[in-house]
Structure formats: structure tokens, C-alpha cells
N, C-alpha and C positions, 0 to 999 in steps of 0.2 A: 485473589486478584491477579490479573495478568500484568507482568512487569516488563516483558520484552516485546518488541515489535520489529517485524521485518518490513522494510519499506522498499517496494519494487520501483526502481528508478533507472532502469537500464535500456528502455525502449528507444527507438529512433525518432519518435515524435513526428512522423511524416505529415500528419494533417496540420501541424503548427509550423512546419519548416519555413513557410513564407513569412510568418510573423516573427519567429525567433530562430533565424537560420543557424546560429552558432551555439545554441544552448540545448540541453536536454529539456523535454517538455516540462518537467517539474520545476525548472528554473525560470520559466516564463514570468516576467514581472507582473505583479498585481498590486496596485497602489504603491508602487516603487519598492516592493519587496518580492524576492523570488517566492513563487507559490509554495515551495517546500517549507518556507518559514511558518506558514499558517498550519501546515500539517504537523510539524514538529511541536509547535506551541500547544496545539490541541492535545496531542498525545501526552505532553508533559503535564497538562492540566488534568489528565485522566490517570496520572500515576505511573506512566511508563517510565522505567528507569534505565533501560538498555535498548539501544537502537542498532539494528543491523541493516545497513543499506546495501541492497543488491544493485550493483551498477554495471554499466556496459558503455553505451554510446556517450562520448564526451564526459567520461567519469571525472576527469580532472577538474571540471567546473564545479561539480558537486563537492568534491573533496576540498577544494579551496574555499568554497562557501562555508562548509562545516567548520573548517579550521578557523576561519575569520569570525563567523557569527555565533557558533555554538561550541567554543573550545572546551567548555566545562561539562558538557553532557557525555555520558558513557556511550560511545558508539564505535562501531567497527564497519569497515567497508569491505565487501567481497566483490571482486571484479570478474565478470565473465570474460574469458578469452575469446569466446565466440558466442553469438546469440543462442540462448538456451530455451527461449520461449517462456511463457509465464510459469508453467509447471516446473520446468527445469530450473528456472531462477529461484523459485521457492525452495525446491529441494536443495539446491546449492547453498542458499543462505541459511537454511535450517541447521546445517552442520555447525554453525557458529553459535547456535542458541544453547543456553544452559538449562532452560526450563522445558518441561513437557508441553505446556500450553503457551502458545505464542500468537500474538495478533499479527496478521499479515494484511497489508494494504498497499494500494498503489500510491506512489508519491505525487501523482498529478490529479488526485481526487480527494475531496474532503467531505465526509459525512460525519457530522458531529453526533456520534452515538455515545451513549453512556456505556463505557467499556466494562465497568463493574457489573452493571445490570446484565449486559450481554454475556459476560463470563458466568454469572450466577445461573442464567438460563442454560448455558452450555453444560455446566456441572450437574444441574438438576436432571437433565435429560440423559446424563452419562453418554454424551455424544462424542464420537471420535473427531468430528469436525463440525463447526458451525459457521454459517455464512450470514452476515448482516445484509439484508436486502432493503431496497427503497422502492416504494410504489412509484410507478411512472405512468404518465398518460401517453406521451409520444416516445415510445420505446423502440421503434423500428431500427434505430442505429445502435442499440445496445444489446439486443437479444432478450430472452425471457427465461425466467425460472418459474416453472409450474410447481405449485404446492398442493398437497392433499389437504383434507379437512383437519389434520393434526399438525399442519405447518411443516410437514416433512417434504423434502424435495422429491417430486415425481419425475421431472424431466427438465433438461436444459435445451432451449431452442436457440439456435444461432441467429445472428442478425438477419432480418428479412426486410429488405427495403421495399 
């Protein structure tokens, strides 16, 4: 079972800037709680024991939130000195991981997957990397992952408006 998670929470959140101008996107309030609260609680319910937060833009808000709301969880923050992009942020954060298999997710997105089932599938296929995907109908703002008949990735297509 996967015990560690890297949460990417370093982006600028430009699309939400009008709504939450002084906060990172994952700190946008949902039902009077920062969205990140729901992400952390779901991961805790799935058995995640160690959290690695990859931070950048307004990282102080997330660090203060974690200290105040989740002081007992095992977590570490790694802060980008300059924006590294998604791949760079993952690579940077993974140096703090102890396990070979780590769940990586965005702090501003919540898909309630069964992480134990996901990990079992990953191991059964002896995969180097597995990606949880969600079927979408209106996907033009998200891009597309094309799969072959064996559910192996054939291609990534960028956002096409």
C-alpha cells in the first residue's frame, strides 16, 4: 500500500486570482474550509501516513494552515525558489520521499479514488508509473489521454479549445 503522497500546491492560480487574490488555489474556501482540507482528509482516510507538500506561490499561507489545522500529521514542505513547472516540482519533491512508490496529486483537485486498489493494479502490471484518469464529457479545457485496448497510454493531447 502507498503510504506517502506528494501534493503539488505551488502554482500561481491565475484563473482564480479574482476570487481569491491573496491565496494559493488550494486554499480557496469551500464550505468555510480551505479546499486542501478535503484533499488531506481523503488521503488520511486512504491510509496515507506521510505528506510532502511541493510549494511555491504564497507558500506561507499553506504552511500556517498546516501548522494550525494539521499539526499532528507527518508532513514536510519543500519550497521552490523559482517556478519549476509540474514535472520539475514532482522531481524536486520526490527527493524527500522515503518509499519507491509515492502518490502524486494536485492540491487543488480531488478525485476520490481507492488508493489501495489503484496501487494493486500498479503492482500487478509491474508499471513504472500509473496515472488515475477520470472520464470527462466536456474536456476541451483539460486535454486528453488516449488509451489503447489494454488501457496503456497511447498519447497525450494538449488542451484544445
